[in-house]
N, C-alpha and C positions, 0 to 999 in steps of 0.2 A: 367489536374489534376497535372501533374508533375511540372508545373510552380508554382502552389499553394503550393505544398510540399516544393519546393526549397525556396519560399518566407518565409514560416514558419520557416524553418531552419535558414535562414539568419536573421530572426527576433529574434532568440534565443530560439525558442520553443524546448522542449526536444525531444530526439530521439524517446522515447517511444510514445509521442504524435504524432509525424510525422508518425511513423510506423502504429499506430492505424488508423490515418486519411487516410493513403494510402490504408490500408486494407479494410476499409468500402467503401471508394469512388471507390475502384477497382471493387467492386461488381456492383456499379452503371454504371461504364464504360462498363462492360461486357453486362449489360442489354440494354444499348443504344449505342452500338459500331458503329451503322450505322448513328447516329444522332449527329448534333452539339448542343451546349448548347442552342442556340436561337431557335432550332427546337423542344425542349422538353417542353411540357406544364405542367401546374399544375396537370392536370388529369393524365398525364404520371407518374409524381413523386408520386402521390397518389397511383397509381397502383403498382409502384415499392415498396413503403413502405408496402402496404398491402400484397404483395407477400412474404415478408420476413418471415412471420409466427414466429415472436419473441415476447417476452414480451413487454409491453407498454414502459417501461423505455429504453429498447434496441432500440425500434422503434424511440423513441424521440432522442436518441443519433445519429442514422442515419440521422434523419431529421435535427438535429443541424449541422452535417457535410455537408449535402447538402446545407443548407443555407449559410454556410461558403464558399462553392465553388461558389454558384451563386452570392454572394456578391463580391467575387474576380473577377468573370467574368463581373459583372456590372461595376466595376471600369475601366475595360478595353474595354468596349463597345461590349462585346461578348453576352450579354443577360441581362435580367432584374432580379434584386434581388427579386422583388415582386413575381415572379413565384414560387420560393421556399418558400417565406414567407407566401403565401396563402395556403400552405398545412396544413392539420388539425393536431394539436398536440394531441397525444393519452392521454387519461385519465389514469394516473398511480396511483395505490393504494399503498400508502407508507406502507411498511412492517417494523416491528421492526427489527433492525439489530441483527444478530445472534452473540452470545457471547459464550465463553467457561465457564463451571462451574469451581469453584476452584479445584474440584477433577480432572477434565479433564486437567487443566493446570498443576497440580502437576504430573500427569501421563505422560504428554508429556515431561516435563523436565526430569523425571526419565528415559525415554526411548530415550533421545538424547545422543547417544553413542559416538559421535565425538565432539571434542572441539568446532569446528566452528559451528556445528549444535546446540549445547547447547547455544552458544553465540547468534545465530540467534533467537532461541526461547525465550531466556531470555530477550533480548533487545526488541523483539516484544511484549512480555507479560507485561514487567515491565517498558518500556519507551514509548511504543506505536508508534514506528517508522513504516513507510510504508515498505513493503517488498523490493521495489526497493531502498529505502534509506539505509536499512540495508546491502543489497548486495554491495552497493557502499562504505561502511564504511571502513576506514583503522583504525588499532588499535591506531594510533596517534590521531584520532578524539575522542577516548574514554578516557577522562581524569578522572580516578578514584580518583586521589588526589584532583583535583579541583571540582569534583562532577558534571561534565557535559559531554554530548555527543554533539559534534559539527557536525551539519548537514549543509554541505556547500550549498550555493545557487545553485551551478551547479547540485546537485543531488536532491534538494528539489523540490517537485511537485509545490510548490508556488513560486519557483525561488527566494527565500529569505533565508538568513542564519538563523538558529535557534540554540539555546543552550538549550538542553533538560536535565533537572535535572536527575542525577543518584540517585534514591532512595536507601534506605538501603538494601532492598531485592535484587535489581539488583546488587549492589556492592558485596553482598555476593556470588552471582552466578558467577560473572565475575572475581573476585579477583584471584581464583586459576588457571584460564586459560588465563588471559590477557597477551598480548605480548607488546613489545615496538613499533613494527611496523609490517606492512604487512596487507593484506586484512583480514577482520573479517571472511568473508565467502570465504574459500580458493578454493573450487571446486564445482562440480555439486551438486545442492541442492534439486531439485524437488523429485527425487526418494528416497533419504535418509529421507526427510521430510515426505513423504507418508508412508514409512516403519515405522517411529517412531509413526506416527498417528495410524497405524494399530496395532502396539504393545501396544499402550496406550488405545486401544479400542474405538477410536474416529471415528465413521463411517461418520458422516456429518461434513463438514468443511465449515461453513458460510464464505462468502467473507469478507476479512479484519477482521477476527474474533479475532486475537491477538490484533490488534489496537483498535477495538471496545470494547474488554474486558477490556483493560487497562483504556480507557477513562470512561467507564461505572462505573467500580468499584472505580476509582479515584474520580469521581464526587460524588458517594455515600458515600465514606469515608470522604470527605470534606464537605458533606451536601450542595452542591451547587458549587459555583465558587470562593471562597475566594482567591484561588491561581491561578485562571485563567488558568487551564490546557489546555484549547482549544488553547491558544496562543502558548504554548510550542509545540503543535501538528500540528501547521500550518493549523488550520481550523477556521471557523467563529464560534461565540458563538451559532448561530442558528443551525449549523451543529452538534455542540457538544451536544446541548439540544435534538436534534432529535435522537442522538445515545442512550442517556439514556432513552428517551421515558417515559414509565410508570414504569420503574424499579426504585423504590424509597422506602423510608420508612425503618423501622427497619429491615425487612427481608433482604433488599438489603444491608444495612450496615453490617449486620452479615456476609453475603456472601463476602462482600468486605474484611473484616478482615481475612477470610479464604483464599482469593485469594492472599493476601500479605504474607501468612504464610510459603509456601513451602521453605525450606532451603536446600542447597546442603548437600549431605550425606558425612560424614567425610571419609567413606570407599570408596567413589567413585574414581575409577581409569580409566580415559578415555584414549583411544588409542592415541598414538602420531604419527603424520604423518611424512614422511621423511623430509619435510621442517622444521618441528618442531625440529627433532633430529639434523638436520644440524645446525640450529641456536643455539641449546643448546651446540653442540660441539664447535662452534665458540666462544660462550660466555665463555666456560670453558678454551679454549686456551688463551683467553685474560686475 
């Protein structure tokens, strides 16, 4: 397994992909630690997949990684790729993606008490970037004057550079807190994000909900894809249409207008971190 991971890293796959691959295949190695690849049968793999006791989509993700390992082994003469290919693919029932309501989005922004947390939520809600992409952003990538967020190929899931438009509502949120340089997300994020969610009264947090909310409401407001928002988000047209699903029509367009509406409060005064104060002093001295 370690040779496969090394090969993927050498081929330029992201660290996140390699870590996830190692995590899932690690469970396989524990289950068959006494066997070589050539000694493991299709029935053995079926038994392992069945023992996971996970949702169909997660089972299929494990199956995909197992096929990757067996294909790698096949090229080196260690086993047959057909062994993994012959395993049964689980029937997954597609569920509509979870999104936030306009009221939830407004509450989340209102409860984002740190500048970098506010930037994280605003960029996620109003530009639709992935969490990992936002965490990797530098303020130099956020061009408010030019009207684009530069998502470098090195941090993009699709491994290709994207220029994501900065819409008016996102500009309004970022303008008061933007910096000339430095990480957009400066420190630990998870617990502060969860605390903001709790204060906002958001109990359930669907996976990729900020990104899915942006794409859904954007599609509804443009009544289709005249501006091709799926390309700005680094996804296929099919994936974009799957996200919006059945959420369409006048009711959805009305919700879309409310989603774009939250504006920063003029009285808002967010705490300034030490790094912020240091940069401000340096700027004053200059």
